[in-house]
C-alpha positions as CSV (number, residue, x, y, z in Angstrom):
1,M,0.1,-0.1,0.2
2,A,1.7,3.6,-0.7
3,K,2.2,5.8,2.0
4,K,0.6,8.9,2.1
5,E,3.1,12.4,1.9
6,A,2.8,14.9,4.3
7,N,0.4,16.5,2.2
8,G,-2.3,13.9,1.7
9,S,-0.9,13.1,-1.9
10,D,-0.4,9.9,-2.6
11,P,2.6,9.2,-4.9
12,V,2.0,6.3,-6.2
13,N,-1.2,6.0,-6.9
14,H,-2.2,9.8,-7.2
15,P,0.5,11.8,-7.1
16,G,0.0,15.5,-6.4
17,H,1.8,16.4,-10.0
18,Y,-1.2,14.5,-11.9
19,T,-3.8,15.3,-9.6
20,A,-3.9,19.2,-9.4
21,G,-6.8,20.5,-10.9
22,G,-10.1,18.8,-11.3
23,I,-9.6,15.8,-12.9
24,E,-7.0,13.4,-12.7
25,C,-4.4,13.1,-15.5
26,I,-5.0,9.7,-16.2
27,D,-8.2,10.6,-16.5
28,A,-8.4,13.1,-18.9
29,L,-5.6,10.1,-20.9
30,E,-7.7,7.8,-21.2
31,S,-10.4,9.3,-22.7
32,M,-8.4,11.4,-24.5
33,A,-6.3,7.8,-26.0
34,T,-10.0,6.4,-26.6
35,G,-9.7,8.6,-29.8
36,Y,-7.0,6.6,-31.4
37,K,-7.4,4.1,-33.9
38,D,-2.9,3.3,-33.5
39,T,-1.9,2.5,-30.4
40,V,1.9,3.8,-30.7
41,Q,0.5,6.6,-31.8
42,A,-2.2,6.7,-28.8
43,G,0.6,5.6,-27.2
44,L,3.3,8.7,-28.1
45,A,0.5,11.3,-27.6
46,W,0.0,10.4,-23.5
47,Q,3.0,11.1,-23.6
48,I,3.4,14.3,-24.8
49,I,-0.2,14.9,-22.6
50,K,1.8,13.7,-18.8
51,Y,4.2,15.7,-19.6
52,I,3.0,18.7,-20.4
53,W,0.1,18.5,-18.0
54,R,3.0,18.0,-15.2
55,C,5.3,20.8,-16.3
56,P,4.4,23.3,-14.3
57,L,4.2,21.0,-11.4
58,K,7.0,18.5,-10.8
59,G,9.6,21.1,-10.8
60,K,11.9,20.6,-13.9
61,P,9.1,22.6,-16.4
62,L,12.2,23.1,-18.6
63,E,13.3,18.9,-19.1
64,D,9.6,18.1,-18.5
65,A,8.7,20.4,-21.8
66,K,11.9,19.1,-24.2
67,K,10.3,15.1,-23.0
68,A,7.1,16.7,-25.0
69,E,8.4,18.1,-27.7
70,F,10.6,14.5,-28.3
71,Y,7.1,12.9,-28.5
72,L,5.4,15.0,-30.1
73,H,8.0,15.0,-32.9
74,R,7.9,11.4,-33.1
75,L,3.6,11.6,-32.9
76,I,4.5,13.4,-36.2
77,E,6.8,10.9,-37.5
78,K,4.7,8.4,-37.5
79,L,1.7,10.5,-38.7
80,E,3.7,11.9,-41.8
81,A,4.7,8.2,-42.9
82,R,1.3,7.2,-43.6
């Protein structure tokens, strides 16, 4: 069982950097992914949104933005190859 942090956040099941706002990141990602027929493209889009979502919350915004950019370029390559 995950141990809660001092701020009440559950770092394993509901980390604070994914639960800020009115919807948990994983719920939004699951909803977004259902629109993709290609699972690889869905996975890349998932990563993009995940890193953008946590960008201002985890303490390394530039690193998270660059990770999102990396996955965005890969998604664009997949789309262009079609």
